[in-house]
N, C-alpha and C positions, 0 to 999 in steps of 0.2 A: 461482354461488350468491352471494347477498348475504351481508354480514357485519353483525353488529349491535354497536353500540357504545352507551355511556351516558356521559352528561356527568359530569364530575367535580364540577361546581358544585351537583350534587344533594346532594352531601355535605359538600363542604369548598371553601372559598375559595382554598387553596393546597394542592394535592395534595402537594407535596414535603415538607412539614413531617412528615407521617406517611402516607406512601403505601401502606404494606403492607396495613393493614386494610381500606382502600377498594378496593384492586385485587383482593384475595381476595374481597370481598363481591360485586364485580361479576362475577368469574368463577364464583363459586358461583351466582349468580342466572341463569347461562347466556348472558352476553355474550361476544363474542369479543375486545372491546377496550374501551378507555376513551378518550373525548375529553378531552383535558386543557387546561383554560384557564389562559393565563398573560397578565398584562397588561404594558404596558411598564414599570411601576413594579416589577414582580417579576422581571424576566428576569435582571438581573446576579446576583441572589441565589438564583435558583432551583437547587435541588440535583438537576440532571440526573442525576447518577451514581446517586444513591439510588433515584430513580424508575425509572432503566433497569434496576437490580437487581431491583427489586420486579416489574416487567414481566416480565423474563426468568424469574424464579423462579416466577411464576404462569403462565407461557406465554400472556401477553396482548399484544396489539398496541396502538398508541396513535395517535390522530389529534390533530393540534395544532389549537388553537382560540384566536384572539386578536381584538383590536381596536385601533384606534388612538384616541388622545386629543387634546385640543387642543394639547398639546405635541409630538404626532407626526403632527399632521394633514397628509396630503400634498395637500391641496386648498388650503392656506394660501397666501396672497400673499407671505408671508416665505419666502425661500429657506432659511433656516437651519432653520425648522421642517419643511419638506418633507425636507431632508436627515436630520433626526432620524428621520423617519418611514421614510425609505428604509433608513438603517442599522438601525432596529429591526426591520423586516420581514426583512431579510437575515439579522441575528443570530438572529431567532426560528426562521426556516427551518432554520438551521445547528444550533440546538440540538435540534429535533425531529428532524432527519435523525440526529443523534448518539444518540438514543433509539429510533432505529428507525422513526420516523414518516415517511409518504410524503405527507402532506397538511397544510397549515396553512390553515384555512378561517375565515371571519367577516368582520367589517366592516373590511376591509382597504384601502378606497378613500377613506375620509374619517374624521373623528372620530365615533366612536359617540357618540350623544345629543346631537350639535351640531344645534340648530334656530335658524334665523336669520329665520324669517317670510317666506321666498320660496323659489322654486325654485332649482335650481343654475344657475350661469352657465357660459358657454362656457369662460372662463378656468379656472374650477374644474374642469371636465371635462378640459381639456387638462393641468393640473398632474397630476391623478389618472392619466391614461393615460401621461404621459411618466415619472411616478414609478414606477408599476407595471411599465412597460416595463424601466426600469433595474433594479429589484428582479428581475424575472424572469431577466434575464441575469447578475446578480450570483450567483444562487443555481443555475444550471444544473448545477454539479458537485455538489449536495447531493441530487439525485434526489428533490425535493419539488415538489409542484404547489400553486400558490395558488388556494384556492376563494372566489369573490366571492359573498358573501351579500347578496342584497337583503332589507332589512327594513322594517317597517311605518312610516308616515309619522309616527309619534309618536316614533321613535327616529333618524330620518334624514330629511332632505330631499333626499339625493343619489341614491339607489338604492333604489327600492321594488318594482319588478317583476321577473319573470323576463326580459321582453323587453328591459329596460334593462340587466339583467346580461350578457345574451348580446351587446348593443350594446357595452358596455364590454369585455368579453373579446375581441371581434372588433376593436375599435380598438385594443386592446393588440398583439393579434396575435402572441402568443408561444405555443409548445406547452405550456408549463408554467403557463398561466393558464386555469382553467376556471370553472364556475359551481357555486354551493351553494345549494340551496332549502331552504325551511323551512316546513312546513304551518301553522304558528302564524302567520307573516307572510302567507303565501299567503291565509289565511282572511280577512285584512282587505283585501289589495290586488288580489287576482285575481278574475275572474269565475267561474273554476271551477279545479279541480286538474289535470284531465287534459290540457287544451290546453297551459298553460305548460310542462308536463313534456315533452310530446312535441315542442313547438317548440324546447325547449332542447336536446333530442336528445344528441348525442355530446359535447356540452360539459357535460353534467350529471355531476359528479364526486363529488358528496355529498348526502345528504339528512338532514334533521332531520325526524322524524316526531313531531309535537307535537301534542296536542289543542288545540281553539280556546281553552280556558281554562288550558292547560298542565297540566291534570289527567291522569288515566290514559287513555292512547290507547284509543279505542273507547267512551268514555262521553260524549262531546259531540257537536258538530255537523259535525265535519270529514267529507267524503264520502270515506271510506278506499277504497271500491271504485274511485272515479275516481282516486284517488293510485296504487293498485296497478295498475289497467288501464294507466295512462300509463307506469308504470315497465316493464311487461311489453312494452309497445308498442316502446320504445326499447332492449329487452334489457338493462335496467340490472342490474348484477352487483357494484356497489361497496358502500360502507358506508351503513347507515342507524343514525343515532344517535338515541336517545331523550333528549330534552333537556327538563329542568324545573328548578325552583328552589324552595327552601323558604324561609319567613320567618326561620328562625334565622340564615342567613348574611346579615346586615343589609345589607351594601354592595351584594351582588347583588340582594337584594329590592328595595332603594330604586331601582335601576337598571331593574329589570324590573316593577316595580309588584306585587310578590307580597305581599299583606298578609294572606292567610288560608292555611290548610292545604288543599292541593289533594287530599290523599289521606290515609289513616290513618297513613302513614309513607313516607319515601323508598324503602324496599324494596318496599312494596306498590305504589307508583307504578311502579317500574322492573320488578317480575316480572310484574304484571298487564299492564302495557303491552307487555312483550316477548312474552308469550304470545298477546296479541291480534294484534300484528304478524306473528308467526310463522304464525298462522291465515291471514291475508291472503297472505303469500308463498306457503304451500301452495296456496291457492285460485287465485292469479293467476300466480304465477312458476314454479311447479314443474309443467311441463306438457310 
């Protein structure tokens, strides 16, 4: 049976500042866990002990979420920059492991938001493969999987499709490197939803189920029956996270171009989306 998560950025930029109300809210809405975003700038001061206590008290699990910056870009020609990225991903995996997380997912292969007016180069590809291979070996003792998330062309030039994410994971060729797909990005970059999910197959370790406008799941143009037929085909039984954002968190709104309210409230977006996704699970997965 799949487990449902909700992204912490729906409510707060830093979950560790006051995690208890957010985690309790997610629990009350019916989620099994919370996906916690941490940036390279936040890692050293992140209050993991407080978050861990709040998770344990609410009997909730966590999923790690992060991205690289220009200062931690593992595709950079500068070796020191790549080393910072390797060290960051290692330390990020360690922290989430200590909070009980088994997965760190997101834009782990290049700087998120970096656009250079061309496609990726072979040199950049090699740097990313070699860096992630080193990270995967450094974190073997943490029991954490890295989930590579392809995102749309307006957020990266490096990895946009499920097929490319599979290619990267296979090039790294380590058992703790898998693929993370997101229906918002698939809506832009894929021809349909079913084929990429089925072709990713056993490498698919995490799903973000987001509407095409990041509004309430089921109210837009995503072909949800295709999504869940694909998940059923591969016997998917891992996390499904509902991810969206609000204009109130200005730094994230700027990064994700969220300029208007997508639902009456974050709670409505989460609860109505979860109800819809569970109806699809019952239709396609519980047979």
